[in-house]
C-alpha positions as CSV (number, residue, x, y, z in Angstrom):
1,M,23.0,-20.3,-32.7
2,Q,20.1,-21.8,-34.2
3,V,16.4,-22.0,-33.4
4,Q,14.2,-23.9,-35.3
5,V,10.4,-22.5,-36.0
6,V,7.7,-24.8,-35.3
7,D,4.3,-24.9,-36.8
8,N,4.9,-21.0,-38.5
9,N,5.2,-19.8,-35.0
10,V,7.7,-16.9,-35.5
11,E,6.9,-15.1,-32.2
12,K,7.8,-17.8,-30.3
13,A,10.9,-18.5,-32.1
14,I,12.0,-14.9,-31.9
15,K,11.3,-15.1,-28.0
16,L,13.7,-18.3,-27.9
17,L,16.3,-16.7,-30.0
18,K,16.2,-13.5,-27.4
19,R,16.2,-16.0,-24.1
20,K,19.4,-17.6,-25.6
21,L,21.3,-14.3,-26.5
22,T,20.4,-12.9,-23.0
23,K,21.5,-15.9,-21.4
24,E,24.7,-16.2,-23.5
25,G,25.9,-12.5,-22.6
26,I,25.3,-11.1,-26.1
27,F,23.3,-8.3,-25.6
28,R,25.2,-7.1,-22.8
29,Q,28.4,-7.5,-25.1
30,L,27.0,-5.3,-27.8
31,K,25.7,-2.7,-25.2
32,E,29.6,-2.4,-23.8
33,K,31.0,-2.3,-26.9
34,R,28.7,0.4,-28.2
35,W,30.7,3.2,-27.0
36,H,34.4,3.5,-25.9
37,E,35.1,3.2,-22.2
38,K,38.0,4.7,-20.7
39,P,40.3,2.0,-18.9
40,S,39.3,3.4,-15.4
41,D,35.9,2.6,-16.0
42,A,36.2,-0.6,-17.4
43,R,38.4,-1.2,-14.0
44,R,35.5,0.0,-12.2
45,R,32.8,-1.9,-14.1
46,K,34.8,-5.4,-13.7
47,Q,35.5,-4.7,-10.5
48,R,32.0,-3.9,-9.7
49,Q,30.7,-7.2,-11.6
50,A,33.3,-9.1,-9.2
51,R,31.5,-7.9,-6.1
52,R,28.3,-9.0,-7.4
53,R,29.4,-12.2,-8.6
54,V,31.1,-12.8,-4.8
55,R,27.5,-11.6,-3.2
56,R,25.5,-14.1,-5.9
57,Q,27.5,-16.8,-4.6
58,I,27.4,-15.7,-1.1
59,A,23.7,-15.7,-1.2
60,R,23.2,-19.2,-3.3
61,A,25.7,-20.9,-0.4
62,K,23.5,-19.1,2.2
63,A,19.9,-20.7,0.7
64,R,21.5,-23.8,0.1
65,S,22.0,-24.4,3.5
66,R,18.9,-23.4,4.9
67,G,17.1,-25.4,2.3
């Protein structure tokens, strides 16, 4: 992943890099790998994420049908 610094504006480049890393999910992966996760906790987390994904898809579908 690359970010170009334009006009010596390092602050803006760092913001852009953080935004890209967040979008890619790198920060979330680092946070998850920081400590050992029990298999049962991993299963529960994955189920929670799946439910969240489905809720978001339903909400987006409703928003599209309204608008």
